[in-house]
Backbone as JSON, one array per atom type, in Angstrom:
{
  "sequence": "MALAGKMMMHVEINSGGDVLHDIVRNRPNDIASTLPDKVHSCVLVEGQWGAVGSVICWNFTYDGKKEVIKQEIEEVNEENHKIVFKVLEARLVDKIYKSFKIIFHVEPKSDGELGVVSFEFEKVNPMMPYPTAFMDYLCDVFRGIDHYNTNK",
  "N": [[0.55, -1.3, 0.1], [0.45, 2.09, -1.03], [1.47, 4.65, 0.3], [2.74, 7.44, 0.39], [1.49, 10.42, -1.82], [0.38, 12.8, -4.73], [-0.41, 15.6, -5.64], [-1.95, 17.42, -8.13], [-2.57, 21.25, -9.11], [-3.81, 23.39, -12.0], [-3.79, 26.37, -12.83], [-4.25, 28.65, -14.85], [-2.77, 32.14, -15.22], [-2.22, 35.37, -15.69], [-1.44, 37.24, -15.34], [1.93, 36.84, -15.43], [3.94, 34.15, -14.47], [7.21, 34.92, -14.08], [5.57, 37.03, -12.62], [4.05, 36.39, -10.32], [5.78, 34.55, -8.89], [7.93, 35.93, -7.68], [6.64, 37.66, -5.95], [5.91, 35.2, -4.32], [8.48, 34.05, -3.33], [9.19, 37.04, -2.8], [7.85, 38.47, -1.96], [5.63, 37.87, 0.33], [4.77, 39.1, 1.92], [2.26, 41.0, -0.27], [0.72, 39.25, -0.79], [-1.09, 39.28, 2.46], [-1.83, 41.87, 2.22], [-2.72, 42.05, -0.82], [-4.89, 39.7, -0.44], [-6.64, 39.71, 2.52], [-8.77, 38.57, 3.29], [-8.54, 35.79, 2.71], [-5.23, 36.07, 3.31], [-3.67, 36.24, 6.43], [-1.44, 37.35, 7.18], [2.25, 37.31, 6.93], [5.12, 35.8, 9.09], [9.07, 35.96, 8.66], [10.8, 33.95, 10.2], [13.35, 32.85, 9.82], [16.23, 33.39, 8.71], [16.39, 34.77, 5.03], [13.72, 36.22, 2.9], [13.09, 34.48, 1.06], [15.24, 33.15, 0.69], [16.83, 30.04, -0.18], [15.82, 27.58, 2.43], [15.25, 29.71, 4.27], [12.71, 30.21, 6.46], [9.7, 30.94, 7.24], [6.39, 31.71, 8.71], [3.22, 31.41, 8.12], [0.06, 33.7, 9.06], [-3.72, 33.01, 8.2], [-7.1, 32.25, 7.15], [-9.1, 29.57, 6.93], [-11.24, 27.21, 5.56], [-13.15, 28.51, 7.26], [-11.47, 28.82, 9.7], [-9.24, 29.64, 12.18], [-5.6, 29.86, 11.02], [-2.55, 28.64, 10.18], [0.51, 27.25, 9.57], [3.72, 26.97, 9.1], [6.74, 27.13, 7.75], [9.8, 25.82, 5.62], [12.12, 26.95, 2.64], [13.3, 24.99, 0.53], [13.14, 24.36, -2.31], [14.92, 26.17, -4.64], [14.04, 27.7, -7.36], [15.07, 29.47, -10.84], [14.58, 29.26, -13.42], [11.93, 28.03, -14.34], [10.2, 29.75, -12.59], [9.88, 28.62, -10.01], [9.2, 27.22, -6.18], [10.24, 25.35, -3.7], [8.45, 24.8, -0.99], [8.97, 22.69, 2.07], [6.54, 21.47, 4.75], [7.03, 22.54, 7.69], [5.44, 22.96, 10.25], [2.03, 22.68, 11.33], [-1.27, 22.62, 12.22], [-3.29, 21.59, 9.56], [-2.39, 19.76, 8.56], [-0.72, 18.05, 10.71], [-0.91, 15.52, 12.17], [-1.91, 13.13, 10.64], [-0.33, 13.97, 7.65], [3.07, 12.26, 7.52], [4.52, 13.99, 6.22], [4.88, 16.58, 4.07], [5.12, 18.35, 1.32], [4.83, 21.74, -0.47], [3.91, 22.74, -3.85], [5.16, 25.51, -6.26], [5.38, 25.89, -9.84], [6.14, 27.81, -12.92], [4.87, 27.23, -16.31], [4.64, 27.42, -20.13], [1.89, 27.87, -21.82], [-0.2, 28.08, -24.51], [-1.12, 30.71, -25.62], [-0.52, 31.59, -23.26], [0.36, 31.64, -20.03], [0.14, 28.8, -17.09], [0.37, 29.07, -14.01], [1.07, 25.82, -11.47], [1.1, 24.01, -9.13], [1.26, 22.31, -6.32], [0.78, 19.31, -4.5], [3.5, 16.54, -2.22], [3.25, 14.41, -0.39], [3.53, 12.37, 2.09], [1.02, 9.93, 3.49], [-0.45, 9.11, 7.15], [-0.89, 6.61, 7.7], [-2.74, 4.61, 5.28], [-6.5, 5.38, 5.45], [-5.83, 7.58, 5.55], [-7.52, 11.64, 4.44], [-6.66, 12.95, 1.23], [-5.5, 16.26, -0.01], [-7.56, 17.85, -0.71], [-9.36, 19.76, -0.86], [-7.69, 22.15, 0.22], [-6.0, 22.31, -1.41], [-7.88, 23.01, -3.77], [-8.31, 25.74, -2.05], [-5.57, 27.53, -2.26], [-4.86, 27.05, -5.01], [-7.64, 29.03, -5.53], [-6.09, 31.95, -4.18], [-3.66, 31.55, -5.97], [-4.78, 32.28, -7.74], [-6.74, 34.74, -6.84], [-4.41, 36.87, -6.64], [-3.51, 36.77, -8.85], [-5.49, 38.1, -10.52], [-5.42, 40.07, -9.36], [-3.04, 41.43, -9.34], [-2.86, 41.31, -11.95], [-4.94, 43.63, -12.83], [-3.62, 46.3, -11.76]],
  "CA": [[0.82, 0.13, -0.4], [1.21, 3.22, -0.94], [0.64, 6.02, 1.83], [3.25, 8.7, -0.54], [0.99, 11.17, -3.0], [0.92, 13.08, -5.33], [-1.75, 15.95, -6.35], [-1.16, 19.34, -9.25], [-3.73, 22.13, -9.77], [-2.81, 23.91, -12.69], [-3.74, 28.01, -12.71], [-4.37, 30.13, -15.35], [-2.36, 33.18, -14.68], [-1.99, 36.46, -16.85], [-0.29, 38.87, -15.68], [3.67, 36.5, -15.43], [5.1, 33.64, -13.96], [7.94, 36.33, -13.3], [5.54, 38.26, -11.1], [3.67, 35.6, -9.64], [7.23, 33.74, -8.44], [9.17, 36.71, -7.82], [5.41, 37.6, -4.74], [5.11, 34.4, -3.56], [9.26, 33.91, -3.32], [10.6, 38.12, -1.98], [6.96, 39.67, -0.97], [4.75, 37.5, 0.44], [3.22, 40.06, 2.62], [1.89, 40.88, -0.84], [-0.53, 38.63, -0.79], [-1.97, 39.9, 2.83], [-2.52, 42.99, 1.09], [-4.16, 41.49, -1.76], [-6.57, 39.25, -0.23], [-6.42, 40.34, 4.49], [-9.53, 37.9, 4.46], [-7.07, 33.97, 3.47], [-4.59, 35.87, 4.36], [-3.22, 37.59, 7.24], [-0.42, 38.13, 7.53], [2.95, 36.26, 6.59], [7.05, 36.15, 9.12], [10.19, 35.06, 8.38], [11.3, 33.45, 11.27], [14.85, 32.66, 10.29], [16.47, 33.59, 6.96], [16.25, 35.11, 4.49], [13.76, 36.2, 2.29], [13.74, 34.14, -0.9], [16.05, 31.87, 0.09], [16.52, 28.9, 0.4], [16.47, 27.62, 3.81], [14.73, 30.5, 4.85], [12.12, 29.63, 7.42], [7.84, 31.4, 7.11], [5.31, 31.39, 9.13], [1.73, 31.97, 7.97], [-1.31, 32.67, 9.38], [-4.04, 32.45, 6.79], [-8.22, 32.0, 7.0], [-9.02, 28.54, 6.33], [-12.53, 26.65, 6.51], [-12.95, 29.27, 8.05], [-10.94, 28.54, 10.61], [-6.98, 30.58, 11.87], [-4.97, 28.96, 10.17], [-1.31, 29.12, 10.96], [1.58, 27.21, 8.9], [5.46, 26.88, 8.98], [7.32, 26.25, 6.62], [10.85, 26.06, 4.98], [11.93, 27.11, 1.76], [13.98, 23.44, 0.11], [14.28, 24.7, -3.65], [14.34, 27.67, -5.59], [14.79, 27.83, -9.8], [14.33, 30.81, -11.24], [13.97, 29.31, -15.21], [10.4, 27.64, -13.93], [9.35, 29.93, -11.49], [9.92, 27.0, -9.63], [9.68, 27.65, -5.33], [9.43, 24.94, -3.38], [7.95, 24.54, 0.18], [8.56, 22.31, 3.22], [5.87, 22.37, 5.9], [7.61, 21.91, 8.73], [4.51, 22.58, 11.6], [0.05, 22.68, 10.91], [-1.94, 21.58, 12.77], [-4.07, 21.5, 8.95], [-1.3, 18.03, 8.23], [-0.27, 17.58, 11.54], [-1.74, 13.94, 12.64], [-2.59, 13.59, 8.64], [0.24, 13.42, 6.59], [3.92, 12.41, 7.78], [6.04, 14.64, 4.97], [4.04, 17.24, 3.07], [5.61, 19.56, 0.82], [3.87, 22.55, -1.11], [5.43, 23.33, -4.98], [4.54, 25.79, -6.69], [5.77, 26.13, -10.74], [4.69, 28.28, -13.92], [4.63, 26.05, -17.17], [4.12, 27.69, -20.98], [1.22, 26.97, -22.75], [0.17, 28.35, -26.33], [-1.08, 32.34, -25.01], [0.95, 32.77, -21.99], [1.36, 30.3, -18.94], [-0.26, 28.35, -16.13], [0.7, 28.29, -12.86], [1.06, 24.66, -11.66], [0.84, 24.44, -7.6], [1.73, 20.65, -6.21], [1.37, 18.32, -3.29], [4.03, 15.56, -2.17], [2.69, 14.47, 0.35], [3.05, 11.33, 2.87], [0.33, 9.45, 5.05], [-0.07, 8.85, 8.27], [-1.61, 5.42, 7.01], [-4.17, 5.0, 4.33], [-6.8, 5.94, 5.72], [-6.14, 9.16, 5.46], [-8.03, 11.96, 2.8], [-6.15, 13.45, 0.29], [-5.22, 18.03, 0.71], [-7.85, 18.62, -2.58], [-10.1, 21.16, -0.34], [-6.36, 22.52, 0.78], [-5.71, 22.55, -3.14], [-8.67, 24.13, -3.5], [-8.35, 27.11, -1.37], [-4.55, 27.8, -2.03], [-5.47, 27.67, -6.69], [-8.51, 30.42, -5.03], [-5.07, 32.1, -3.34], [-3.01, 32.01, -6.74], [-6.21, 33.09, -8.71], [-6.1, 36.54, -6.05], [-3.13, 37.3, -6.5], [-2.92, 37.11, -10.76], [-6.65, 39.28, -11.02], [-5.14, 41.36, -9.16], [-1.54, 41.81, -10.93], [-3.45, 41.45, -13.68], [-5.93, 44.66, -13.03], [-3.73, 47.17, -10.94]],
  "C": [[0.59, 1.56, -0.31], [1.45, 4.63, 0.13], [1.24, 7.15, 1.21], [1.91, 8.88, -1.75], [1.78, 12.2, -3.6], [-0.06, 14.59, -5.79], [-1.25, 17.54, -6.95], [-2.48, 19.5, -9.75], [-2.92, 22.6, -11.69], [-3.95, 25.24, -13.4], [-4.09, 28.9, -14.01], [-4.15, 31.27, -14.96], [-2.33, 33.67, -16.28], [-1.15, 37.54, -16.42], [1.61, 37.91, -15.05], [3.88, 35.61, -14.44], [5.65, 35.01, -13.43], [7.29, 36.69, -12.14], [5.14, 37.64, -10.24], [4.68, 35.01, -8.75], [7.65, 34.74, -7.45], [7.38, 36.9, -5.84], [6.04, 36.62, -3.59], [6.91, 34.0, -2.41], [9.2, 35.66, -1.95], [9.17, 38.2, -1.52], [6.23, 39.15, -0.47], [3.81, 38.31, 0.86], [2.42, 40.9, 2.02], [0.46, 40.53, -0.97], [-1.72, 38.54, 0.76], [-2.34, 41.35, 2.74], [-3.52, 42.9, 1.03], [-5.17, 40.45, -1.4], [-6.21, 39.22, 1.72], [-7.53, 38.94, 4.82], [-8.8, 36.42, 3.49], [-5.91, 34.82, 4.15], [-3.54, 36.74, 4.71], [-1.8, 38.27, 7.43], [1.74, 36.49, 7.17], [5.12, 36.11, 7.58], [7.98, 35.48, 9.09], [10.7, 35.25, 10.12], [13.02, 33.16, 10.99], [15.43, 32.65, 8.48], [16.5, 34.67, 6.64], [15.17, 35.44, 3.06], [13.33, 35.67, 0.7], [13.99, 32.45, -0.15], [15.78, 30.92, 1.0], [17.16, 28.49, 1.36], [15.87, 28.33, 4.98], [13.05, 29.69, 5.44], [10.42, 30.61, 7.47], [6.7, 30.58, 7.8], [4.56, 31.95, 8.68], [0.94, 31.78, 8.6], [-2.44, 33.76, 7.81], [-5.82, 32.13, 7.94], [-8.36, 31.28, 6.04], [-10.24, 27.65, 6.32], [-13.21, 27.8, 7.45], [-13.05, 29.28, 9.25], [-9.55, 29.61, 10.52], [-6.36, 29.76, 11.06], [-3.6, 29.41, 10.65], [0.21, 27.95, 10.32], [3.11, 27.16, 8.83], [6.03, 26.53, 8.2], [8.44, 26.95, 5.89], [10.73, 26.36, 3.35], [13.47, 25.97, 1.12], [14.55, 23.81, -0.89], [13.99, 26.31, -4.12], [14.59, 27.65, -7.22], [14.03, 29.13, -10.57], [13.68, 31.12, -12.85], [12.88, 29.46, -14.69], [9.79, 28.5, -12.84], [9.22, 29.1, -10.45], [9.65, 27.62, -8.1], [8.64, 26.23, -4.96], [9.63, 24.66, -1.25], [7.93, 23.38, 1.26], [7.82, 22.09, 4.26], [6.66, 21.94, 7.16], [6.41, 21.63, 10.22], [3.18, 23.07, 10.88], [-0.53, 22.32, 11.43], [-3.27, 21.68, 11.24], [-3.42, 19.69, 8.11], [-0.74, 17.5, 9.31], [-0.87, 16.19, 11.75], [-2.0, 12.73, 11.22], [-1.26, 13.1, 7.77], [2.56, 12.66, 7.74], [5.36, 13.21, 7.43], [4.62, 15.86, 4.44], [4.71, 18.61, 3.15], [4.71, 20.59, -0.31], [4.8, 22.53, -3.08], [4.22, 23.83, -6.01], [5.92, 26.13, -8.59], [4.88, 27.18, -11.36], [5.57, 27.29, -14.96], [3.77, 27.23, -18.83], [3.18, 27.55, -21.39], [0.92, 28.33, -24.52], [0.12, 29.75, -26.6], [-0.9, 31.81, -23.94], [1.47, 31.57, -21.22], [0.14, 30.11, -17.98], [0.85, 27.92, -15.0], [0.62, 26.96, -12.03], [1.2, 24.85, -9.47], [0.49, 23.2, -7.28], [1.73, 20.12, -4.77], [2.07, 17.53, -3.57], [3.67, 16.09, -0.75], [3.12, 13.19, 0.84], [1.66, 10.39, 3.42], [0.07, 9.23, 5.88], [-0.05, 7.03, 7.7], [-2.39, 5.31, 5.94], [-5.42, 5.47, 4.01], [-7.11, 7.06, 5.07], [-6.76, 9.97, 4.61], [-6.59, 12.78, 2.48], [-6.47, 15.39, 0.12], [-6.58, 17.99, -0.84], [-8.93, 20.17, -2.0], [-8.83, 22.75, -0.4], [-5.47, 23.63, -0.3], [-6.63, 23.4, -3.32], [-8.92, 25.93, -3.41], [-7.12, 28.16, -2.15], [-4.13, 28.03, -3.86], [-6.23, 29.01, -5.92], [-7.01, 31.66, -5.1], [-4.55, 33.32, -4.69], [-4.0, 33.14, -7.44], [-6.29, 34.65, -8.11], [-5.94, 37.17, -7.09], [-2.81, 38.13, -8.03], [-3.95, 38.1, -10.34], [-5.66, 40.51, -10.82], [-4.34, 42.7, -9.59], [-1.86, 42.24, -11.73], [-3.64, 42.95, -13.47], [-5.06, 45.76, -12.49], [-3.64, 48.29, -11.63]]
}
C-alpha cells in the first residue's frame, strides 16, 4: 500500500509567472495586503526572504478557521519560477501526513502561462484523506494574486 501521494492543479495566469514567483518568493506579505480575507500575515522566522533554508510562518483563514503554517524554502529555480516549501508545522497536516511539500512553478502554454500548484505528501496511514480542499484553497489564492496583479 502506497502512502506517498502527489496532487497537481493548473491555474491560468495572466500577470506573468515572473510576477507571481517574485511575490511568493520575495514579497509574500503582498499576498496578505492583496487577499486579507484569506491570508493575514507572513513572518520571516529565520534566514532571508526568498532564500533556500529560510523559515516562514503564514497566518491565514482556511475553512472558516484561523490557521498557521510554518514552512521552509527547500528549493528555488528561477528558470521555471519554481519554489518548494517543506511544511514544518501546521495543524492542517499534523497527524494526517508524515511529510508535506507545497510546490509552485510556471509552465508555458500556447497563449500564455499556467501556474502549477503541487502537493507531495506521505500519509500517516492509507485511510487519511487527500488534501483536495486545501489544494482548492491555494489555487484560489493564486487566482486572487494573479487577478489583482493583472488589474492594477
